[in-house]
C-alpha positions as CSV (number, residue, x, y, z in Angstrom):
1,M,3.4,-1.6,10.7
2,S,4.9,1.8,11.1
3,A,2.7,4.2,9.0
4,A,-0.7,4.5,7.5
5,R,-2.9,6.9,5.5
6,I,-5.9,7.8,7.5
7,G,-8.7,10.4,7.0
8,S,-9.5,12.6,4.1
9,P,-7.9,11.9,0.6
10,S,-5.5,14.7,1.1
11,M,-4.3,13.8,4.6
12,S,-1.4,11.5,5.5
13,T,-0.5,10.7,9.1
14,F,2.6,9.1,10.5
15,I,1.3,6.9,13.3
16,G,4.4,5.2,14.6
17,V,4.9,1.5,15.2
18,K,1.7,-0.5,15.7
19,S,1.1,-4.2,16.3
20,G,-1.6,-6.6,17.3
21,N,-5.2,-5.4,17.4
22,E,-4.2,-1.8,17.2
23,K,-2.5,-2.5,13.8
24,W,-5.6,-4.3,12.5
25,E,-7.8,-1.3,13.5
26,I,-5.5,1.0,11.5
27,F,-5.7,-1.3,8.5
28,K,-9.5,-1.1,8.7
29,K,-9.4,2.7,8.5
30,S,-6.7,2.9,5.7
31,N,-7.2,3.4,2.0
32,I,-3.7,3.1,0.6
33,L,-0.4,1.5,1.8
34,C,2.7,3.4,0.8
35,L,6.0,1.4,1.3
36,P,8.9,3.4,-0.1
37,T,11.7,1.1,1.1
38,Y,15.1,0.7,-0.4
39,F,15.9,-2.5,1.5
40,D,15.7,-6.0,0.1
41,T,12.5,-7.1,1.8
42,F,9.6,-9.5,1.3
43,G,7.0,-7.0,2.6
44,L,4.8,-8.8,5.0
45,V,2.9,-5.5,5.6
46,I,1.9,-5.7,1.9
47,V,0.3,-9.1,2.4
48,E,-1.5,-7.7,5.4
49,A,-2.7,-4.7,3.4
50,M,-4.0,-7.0,0.7
51,Q,-6.0,-8.9,3.3
52,F,-7.9,-5.7,4.0
53,E,-8.4,-4.8,0.3
54,I,-5.9,-1.9,0.5
55,P,-4.0,-1.1,-2.8
56,V,-0.2,-0.6,-2.4
57,V,2.3,1.8,-3.8
58,A,5.8,0.5,-3.1
59,T,9.3,0.5,-4.4
60,D,10.5,-2.1,-6.9
61,V,13.0,-3.9,-4.6
62,G,13.5,-7.3,-3.1
63,G,10.5,-9.5,-2.9
64,I,8.0,-6.7,-3.3
65,P,7.5,-7.3,-7.1
66,S,6.5,-10.9,-6.3
67,L,3.5,-9.4,-4.4
68,I,2.5,-6.4,-6.5
69,N,1.4,-6.7,-10.1
70,N,2.1,-3.2,-11.3
71,G,-1.1,-1.5,-12.2
72,D,-3.2,-4.5,-11.0
73,N,-3.2,-4.6,-7.2
74,G,-1.0,-1.6,-6.7
75,F,2.0,0.3,-8.2
76,L,5.7,-0.3,-8.2
77,V,8.0,2.7,-8.4
78,P,11.8,2.9,-8.7
79,V,13.8,3.3,-5.4
80,N,14.5,6.9,-4.5
81,D,12.1,8.3,-7.1
82,A,9.9,10.6,-5.1
83,V,8.2,12.0,-8.2
84,A,7.0,8.6,-9.3
85,L,5.9,7.7,-5.8
86,S,3.9,10.9,-5.6
87,D,2.4,10.4,-9.1
88,K,1.2,6.9,-8.3
89,L,-0.3,8.0,-4.9
90,Q,-2.1,10.8,-6.6
91,I,-3.6,8.4,-9.1
92,L,-5.1,6.4,-6.3
93,I,-6.1,9.4,-4.1
94,K,-8.0,11.0,-7.0
95,D,-9.6,7.8,-8.3
96,P,-11.5,6.0,-5.5
97,I,-12.9,3.5,-8.1
98,K,-9.4,2.5,-9.1
99,Q,-8.5,2.4,-5.4
100,E,-11.3,0.0,-4.7
101,M,-10.6,-2.1,-7.8
102,M,-7.0,-2.5,-7.0
103,G,-7.8,-3.3,-3.4
104,K,-10.3,-6.0,-4.4
105,R,-7.7,-7.5,-6.8
106,G,-5.1,-7.5,-3.9
107,R,-7.6,-9.4,-1.7
108,E,-8.2,-12.0,-4.5
109,I,-4.4,-12.5,-4.7
110,Y,-4.2,-12.7,-0.9
111,I,-6.9,-15.4,-0.8
112,K,-5.1,-17.5,-3.5
C-alpha cells in the first residue's frame, strides 16, 4: 500500500509505502481508496480495502473491473481522466451514507 486518505473529508495525505501491521492500521483509519493506475494490474490493494469496508475509486484497467462493480462497491474511471477521478471522489467525500453503503457492499463481495 502506498497511499491513503486519512483525516477530515477534505484532506488527503500521501503516506509512502506501508506494509504489515502498519498498513492494516492505515486501512482502519481510511474512508476511501483511490487507485488511479494505468498499469495492467489485478489490484490486491483493492481486495484489502474491501476487507475493511472501504469504497474504491480506481481506473478501468487490467483486472480492476473484475473487482469493482461500478457504482456498487466503488467507481471506475477512464485512465488519465483526472476530472472523472475527481468527480467520483467528490461524490464519496460529500456523501458519507453512499461511502458507507459502497464500503459494506465491498465487504460482502470480499467475504464471498
